[in-house]
LUMTOR-63661 format. One line per 5 residues: their letters; for each residue x, y, z of C-alpha. Coordinates in steps of 0.02 Angstrom, whole numbers, always signed. Layout:
% residues N
A	X:Y:Z  ...;
//
This chain:
% residues 323
MLITL	+6514:+5303:+4200  +6418:+5440:+4110  +6456:+5422:+3925  +6385:+5464:+3753  +6263:+5367:+3648;
EETSA	+6403:+5323:+3527  +6518:+5259:+3664  +6378:+5157:+3741  +6332:+5082:+3573  +6514:+5032:+3547;
LINEG	+6517:+4938:+3713  +6357:+4846:+3668  +6426:+4799:+3498  +6583:+4732:+3582  +6471:+4607:+3674;
KKLHI	+6492:+4688:+3845  +6366:+4644:+3981  +6291:+4809:+4036  +6165:+4898:+4146  +6111:+5065:+4068;
AGDDS	+6010:+5214:+4130  +5963:+5369:+4033  +5831:+5469:+3944  +5713:+5373:+3831  +5769:+5473:+3679;
LLSRL	+5940:+5388:+3699  +5891:+5216:+3760  +5775:+5194:+3611  +5922:+5215:+3492  +6036:+5084:+3567;
PKGNW	+6077:+4924:+3473  +6024:+4755:+3536  +6142:+4665:+3653  +6174:+4600:+3828  +6097:+4745:+3923;
IGGTT	+5947:+4804:+4021  +5899:+4983:+4054  +5777:+5107:+4126  +5734:+5290:+4105  +5797:+5433:+4213;
PYFIS	+5887:+5595:+4167  +5961:+5614:+4343  +6128:+5542:+4395  +6267:+5547:+4523  +6426:+5537:+4420;
EEGGA	+6611:+5555:+4459  +6583:+5739:+4419  +6440:+5753:+4545  +6251:+5755:+4536  +6188:+5798:+4362;
FDKDR	+6034:+5817:+4255  +6086:+5753:+4083  +5982:+5701:+3931  +6133:+5690:+3817  +6227:+5548:+3902;
LFVSE	+6191:+5376:+3975  +6251:+5302:+4137  +6329:+5134:+4101  +6386:+5002:+4225  +6490:+4860:+4155;
LPFAE	+6472:+4684:+4227  +6642:+4606:+4190  +6621:+4479:+4332  +6467:+4400:+4251  +6499:+4225:+4183;
EVRVA	+6328:+4221:+4101  +6175:+4333:+4093  +5993:+4300:+4050  +5859:+4432:+4026  +5672:+4412:+4056;
TYGKY	+5518:+4520:+4079  +5374:+4498:+4200  +5203:+4574:+4232  +5107:+4595:+4394  +5042:+4416:+4391;
NVFQI	+5210:+4328:+4380  +5341:+4449:+4446  +5387:+4336:+4591  +5438:+4201:+4469  +5608:+4286:+4482;
VEECY	+5642:+4180:+4637  +5625:+4021:+4531  +5732:+4070:+4382  +5887:+4146:+4462  +6058:+4064:+4459;
DNGLT	+6106:+3965:+4614  +6258:+4076:+4635  +6204:+4238:+4557  +6130:+4412:+4567  +5960:+4467:+4505;
MIIMP	+5946:+4646:+4442  +5768:+4714:+4420  +5702:+4878:+4348  +5518:+4926:+4358  +5425:+5079:+4291;
YGSEV	+5363:+5207:+4416  +5174:+5204:+4435  +5155:+5031:+4357  +5044:+4891:+4422  +5192:+4773:+4429;
LAKYS	+5281:+4893:+4546  +5128:+4906:+4659  +5118:+4716:+4666  +5303:+4697:+4704  +5307:+4835:+4834;
KEAPD	+5160:+4768:+4934  +5203:+4583:+4930  +5393:+4568:+4921  +5420:+4571:+5111  +5311:+4415:+5125;
VEELL	+5406:+4316:+4991  +5534:+4226:+5097  +5625:+4154:+4946  +5680:+4333:+4899  +5800:+4331:+5045;
MHPVL	+5884:+4171:+4981  +5960:+4258:+4828  +6025:+4436:+4807  +5897:+4549:+4721  +5950:+4726:+4674;
GWIAG	+5868:+4859:+4571  +5778:+5023:+4548  +5623:+5113:+4486  +5629:+5202:+4319  +5563:+5381:+4306;
ADLEE	+5568:+5535:+4197  +5605:+5722:+4192  +5503:+5796:+4335  +5473:+5955:+4235  +5390:+5858:+4094;
GENGR	+5287:+5732:+4192  +5266:+5552:+4141  +5195:+5571:+3964  +5228:+5387:+3928  +5415:+5416:+3939;
IKVYD	+5444:+5305:+4090  +5506:+5141:+4019  +5614:+4991:+4051  +5714:+4905:+3913  +5757:+4725:+3871;
GTTGE	+5915:+4758:+3771  +5921:+4581:+3703  +5764:+4613:+3602  +5763:+4803:+3595  +5587:+4804:+3665;
SYTDK	+5530:+4935:+3793  +5390:+4923:+3920  +5287:+5040:+4029  +5199:+4901:+4126  +5327:+4762:+4151;
AVVMY	+5481:+4727:+4255  +5641:+4689:+4162  +5761:+4571:+4248  +5941:+4522:+4215  +5999:+4361:+4297;
IKLPE	+6187:+4365:+4323  +6289:+4208:+4354  +6437:+4238:+4470  +6601:+4143:+4466  +6627:+4009:+4597;
GKTAM	+6685:+4087:+4760  +6609:+4258:+4720  +6459:+4331:+4811  +6351:+4485:+4783  +6335:+4591:+4940;
INLIN	+6189:+4715:+4937  +6191:+4858:+5062  +6104:+5022:+5088  +6146:+5191:+5162  +6004:+5278:+5251;
IFTDD	+6037:+5448:+5328  +5876:+5444:+5429  +5842:+5385:+5606  +5694:+5402:+5722  +5666:+5483:+5889;
KTDPV	+5621:+5344:+6011  +5524:+5469:+6118  +5403:+5507:+5974  +5234:+5421:+5965  +5224:+5252:+5880;
IKFND	+5121:+5251:+5719  +5040:+5091:+5653  +4932:+5049:+5503  +4795:+4920:+5478  +4854:+4846:+5312;
NELSV	+4990:+4845:+5179  +4941:+5001:+5083  +5011:+5134:+4967  +4887:+5263:+5036  +4789:+5281:+5198;
IKCKV	+4661:+5390:+5283  +4673:+5320:+5460  +4814:+5262:+5569  +4843:+5223:+5753  +4953:+5338:+5856;
NGQEV	+5002:+5257:+6020  +4854:+5141:+5996  +4724:+5277:+5963  +4646:+5288:+5789  +4664:+5458:+5707;
AFADY	+4653:+5537:+5536  +4834:+5530:+5476  +4825:+5691:+5374  +4757:+5786:+5525  +4893:+5715:+5635;
IEKKG	+5028:+5774:+5514  +4953:+5948:+5503  +4927:+5969:+5691  +5103:+5911:+5730  +5178:+6024:+5595;
IDTRM	+5277:+5877:+5524  +5397:+5911:+5380  +5340:+5781:+5254  +5509:+5786:+5168  +5562:+5674:+5313;
PLVAD	+5503:+5495:+5289  +5421:+5375:+5409  +5554:+5254:+5471  +5537:+5079:+5542  +5675:+5002:+5646;
YNGAY	+5708:+4825:+5586  +5829:+4768:+5721  +5938:+4922:+5700  +5917:+4937:+5512  +5804:+5083:+5466;
INTSI	+5686:+5067:+5318  +5604:+5225:+5250  +5429:+5255:+5185  +5418:+5425:+5101  +5261:+5531:+5086;
KSIEN	+5209:+5566:+4907  +5057:+5679:+4932  +4914:+5728:+5047  +4750:+5757:+4955  +4571:+5760:+5020;
GRVSF	+4623:+5682:+5185  +4716:+5537:+5103  +4904:+5516:+5129  +4993:+5428:+4985  +5166:+5348:+4993;
YAPVF	+5306:+5306:+4872  +5319:+5133:+4952  +5190:+5041:+5056  +5168:+5048:+5241  +5146:+4875:+5319;
RDVEY	+5021:+4808:+5441  +5073:+4812:+5625  +5248:+4880:+5591  +5298:+5017:+5713  +5339:+5183:+5624;
RFAVK	+5398:+5352:+5681  +5440:+5506:+5581  +5625:+5531:+5547  +5728:+5657:+5642  +5751:+5805:+5527;
VEDYA	+5912:+5808:+5425  +5975:+5984:+5395  +6127:+5947:+5286  +6105:+5799:+5170  +6277:+5810:+5089;
TEFKN	+6369:+5810:+5255  +6262:+5671:+5325  +6291:+5565:+5170  +6478:+5594:+5183  +6476:+5537:+5365;
RIDAA	+6375:+5381:+5325  +6477:+5341:+5170  +6639:+5352:+5269  +6564:+5236:+5400  +6504:+5110:+5270;
GARDP	+6680:+5083:+5206  +6632:+5012:+5034  +6783:+4982:+4925  +6725:+4952:+4748  +6536:+4949:+4719;
FFSCN	+6500:+4904:+4539  +6328:+4982:+4550  +6234:+5106:+4660  +6077:+5210:+4646  +6013:+5356:+4751;
CILNY	+5835:+5415:+4773  +5766:+5566:+4681  +5700:+5632:+4847  +5877:+5635:+4918  +5935:+5720:+4759;
LYGDL	+5801:+5855:+4772  +5786:+5882:+4959  +5974:+5869:+4984  +6018:+5980:+4835  +6140:+5848:+4771;
NGKKT	+6158:+5927:+4600  +6345:+5953:+4577  +6387:+5861:+4737  +6492:+5701:+4740  +6462:+5545:+4844;
PPYTG	+6617:+5439:+4806  +6633:+5293:+4779  +6446:+5286:+4741  +6395:+5334:+4565  +6242:+5284:+4465;
PVTFG	+6064:+5331:+4419  +5956:+5440:+4528  +5799:+5338:+4543  +5614:+5342:+4588  +5629:+5201:+4713;
EVAYQ	+5765:+5076:+4754  +5761:+4886:+4773  +5864:+4796:+4902  +5763:+4636:+4904  +5608:+4741:+4941;
LVNQT	+5563:+4917:+4883  +5643:+5057:+4986  +5652:+5244:+4961  +5752:+5398:+5011  +5896:+5275:+5017;
LVYCE	+6061:+5243:+4930  +6075:+5059:+4877  +6236:+4981:+4817  +6313:+4813:+4777  +6489:+4743:+4787;
IVG	+6555:+4578:+4719  +6664:+4498:+4851  +6764:+4339:+4874;
//
């Protein structure tokens, strides 16, 4: 729910367990309590997509029996697999452009223990018109401290018989007749790639093929598509919002002409009943012109990357508590 600073503060002072997203000018004024938060001024609310620096998006966690909050840097971020509840949910928020995010994004797929416990989260960002300017932060609400270079984590203990189910909605698919693209390492930027086994300059390939770089690379993981979105092409180097991985087969996504309609179709097919949290990528918000558009029942922050165990992008991630 998108509510005022005063309303949010009242919930914190009541002892509610909360996840909060909003502009840093508001997060920095919240009282200490059982909450974690991250910066973004973009949201999908019950009213539709919105840019709002005057309100905060708050998700209550009434199902949580206990919560613990911790922060981690790039050297110990995977300690999260050791400190979670046996029956619980781990929520993580990381700052865009941080070293801890780079570490997590490159190595998470190789940490098998991550798949043993639900890990959900997102990447904090800032007003795109203003740039970063040190305003991208995550918050440990228990101490009131903010960070530009750490991950903040809330460990949530679930009642016996309850389970957290993390899912994602991806509106992109690939064309199986397109060439297969592979990379030599787990990287956030590349110069070379292999197209159908032949090494080429990736930027040249994109230019010659006339590829719309608003469409991500997609990899088919046994029918589940994972996106890797292109951030920029400069001086022959192609940079990504999430890493490409060694020896994974990629193709460019089939172009989506109408994001809102495609989301509606996928949402209807997903059949979620009552997600307590969701987040949708800033690239979907921008490229799909989601300002003012609704995606019920999914409401939450518009983010600069999403976490469903590993980092994903151009994706809607959500979680339900079932059982």
